[in-house]
C-alpha positions in Angstrom: -1.1 -9.3 -9.3 0.5 -7.3 -6.7 4.2 -7.4 -5.9 5.1 -6.0 -2.2 8.4 -4.8 -0.6 7.8 -4.2 3.3 9.7 -2.9 6.3 7.6 -4.8 8.9 7.2 -4.7 12.7 6.3 -7.7 14.2 5.8 -6.7 17.5 3.1 -4.5 16.5 1.8 -5.9 13.6 2.4 -2.8 11.1 4.3 -2.3 8.0 5.4 0.5 5.7 4.5 -1.4 2.0 5.9 -0.7 -1.2 3.1 -2.0 -3.2 3.2 -2.6 -7.2 0.3 -3.3 -9.1 -2.0 -3.3 -12.1 -4.8 -0.7 -12.1 -7.2 -3.5 -12.0 -6.0 -5.2 -9.1 -7.9 -4.2 -5.7 -5.9 -2.0 -3.8 -5.3 -3.3 -0.1 -6.9 -1.2 2.8 -6.5 -1.4 6.6 -4.0 -4.7 6.4 -2.0 -6.9 4.2 -0.4 -10.1 5.2 -1.8 -9.8 8.8 -0.3 -6.0 9.3 -1.6 -3.0 9.6 -0.8 -0.6 6.6 0.4 2.7 7.8 0.4 6.1 6.7 2.9 7.2 3.7 2.8 3.2 2.0 3.3 3.2 -1.2 1.5 2.1 -4.4 2.6 2.2 -8.1 0.1 1.1 -10.7 2.6 -0.5 -13.6 0.4 -0.3 -16.4 -0.4 3.4 -15.6 2.3 4.8 -13.9 0.3 6.6 -11.6 1.3 6.6 -7.8 -0.2 6.7 -4.5 0.6 7.3 -1.0 -1.6 5.5 2.2 -4.0 7.7 4.1 -4.0 5.6 7.1 -7.1 7.6 8.9 -9.2 7.8 5.7 -8.3 4.3 4.7 -7.5 4.9 1.2 -5.0 5.3 -1.4 -4.2 9.4 -2.1 -3.2 9.7 -6.0 0.2 11.7 -6.2 0.7 14.7 -8.6 
């Protein structure tokens, strides 16, 4: 169950995403819905309260303190 809010640039097929998901969901990497996930995109696990920001270079989600 992934819920998404986004600010999309159709010309460059990129987006700044805001994801809300369960900790057991697979976190999207690189692309979502045909758009590249940009640095600083946000993901919150709604069952744990943990928050993550996307590292585009490392293609990973970094947990925030």
